[in-house]
N, C-alpha and C positions, 0 to 999 in steps of 0.2 A: 337551091334546100335550104341554106342557112338563114338567108333573109326570110324566108314562111316559118321559119322556127322563131324567130326575134319576133315577127309580127304577130304570132301565134303567142307568144308571150307577152308582151306586149298590150293586147288586146284582152289576152285572161286575165293580167294584171289590174287594166282600167275597168274590166268588168267586175271583178272583186271589188273594189277600191266603190266603184257603182251600188254595186249591191250592200253592201260594207253601211255605206251613207243611209240606204233607203233605210236599212233594217234599226241604223240610229234613231233616224228622224220617228221611225213608228214606234222606236221603243220609249220615247221621251215624248210622244202626244201622249201613248197610252199610261205613264205612270204620272205624267205632272200634268197634262192636260194641254201642253202647250208645245211648240217645237222649241230646241235647244234656244239660246238668245231672248226668249220671248219672256213675259209680263213675270218676273220672280216674286212673290208677295214681300214686301218692304214693310217694317214697322209690324205692329201686332194685330191690325184691324183685318188687311187681308188674309194674313194667313189664319187667323182665327175663324175667319166666313169660312176657308176651306177647309180645316178640321171638321166645322161644325157642321159643314156637309157632308163629308165624306166618313165621319165618327158616329152623326148625329145627336151632337153635342146635347146636354140639359142646358137651358139660360145660366144654371149657378156652375156649371162645370165651363160654361164657353168667359162667363166673367171670372173665377178663378184661374185660367190658362190665360186671359190677356193680362192681368196681373200679374203674373210671373213672369211672362213675355215683356212687360214692360219694366219689372225689377232687371230682368235680363238685360235688354237694353240701354239701362243706365248704368250698368254694372261694366258692360262694354266698351260704353264710351268713356267710361272712367279710365279705364285699362289702356285704352287707344292715347287719351290725354296725356297720361302717365308715360307710355310708352315714347313719346313724340317727345318729351322733356327731357327722357332721360336720355335717347339718341342726340338729341339738339347741344344738350351739355358736353357729351362727348366729341362732337366735331370742333374742327380748326373753322375761324371766321373764313377763309375760301372754299371750306365743304360744306359750311353750312350754306352758303351762298347755293351751292348745287344742290344741295337740300332743297332748299325752298323751292328753286326753279322745277325740282321735280315734283314735289307735293303741286305745285302751280299746274303743272303737266296732269297729271292724275285727277285731277279736281277739275279740269276745263275736258276732258274727256270721261269723266263717270261722274257727274254732276248728283248732288244725293236728290233723291223723289221727294215728292211731296209727305210730309209727316205719317198720312196713312196709307202710305204706296200707290202704285200706278192702279189696285184695283184688280179684279178676278179677269181671269181670260176672258175673250171674248164669248167664247160658249159658253160662261158661267155667269154671266150676268142676271 
């Protein structure tokens, strides 16, 4: 009797997890146009293309938003560089060596995309 109860609980748990994952996948595809981990816009142009389609932007609006995104990208890059320099100036030589190794691993696992990003999801080309 107890064994059947445990099997039932485990089965309900697995069913719930599977159903939740399916709902999350459908939600992500509906909202973003691709599954999680899919092609996220990197850089302004793919994002502006998606916004242009979804919001029916005029050419003038696209140009203005593209300029805004480019300025934001440059500001963010400057903040990243300043933050890195501040962190590195705080570390001991031994910690700095470990920090450098962590950064190398990060960049190996997360290579930068092309300047214009990977492009739109397969269904939106």
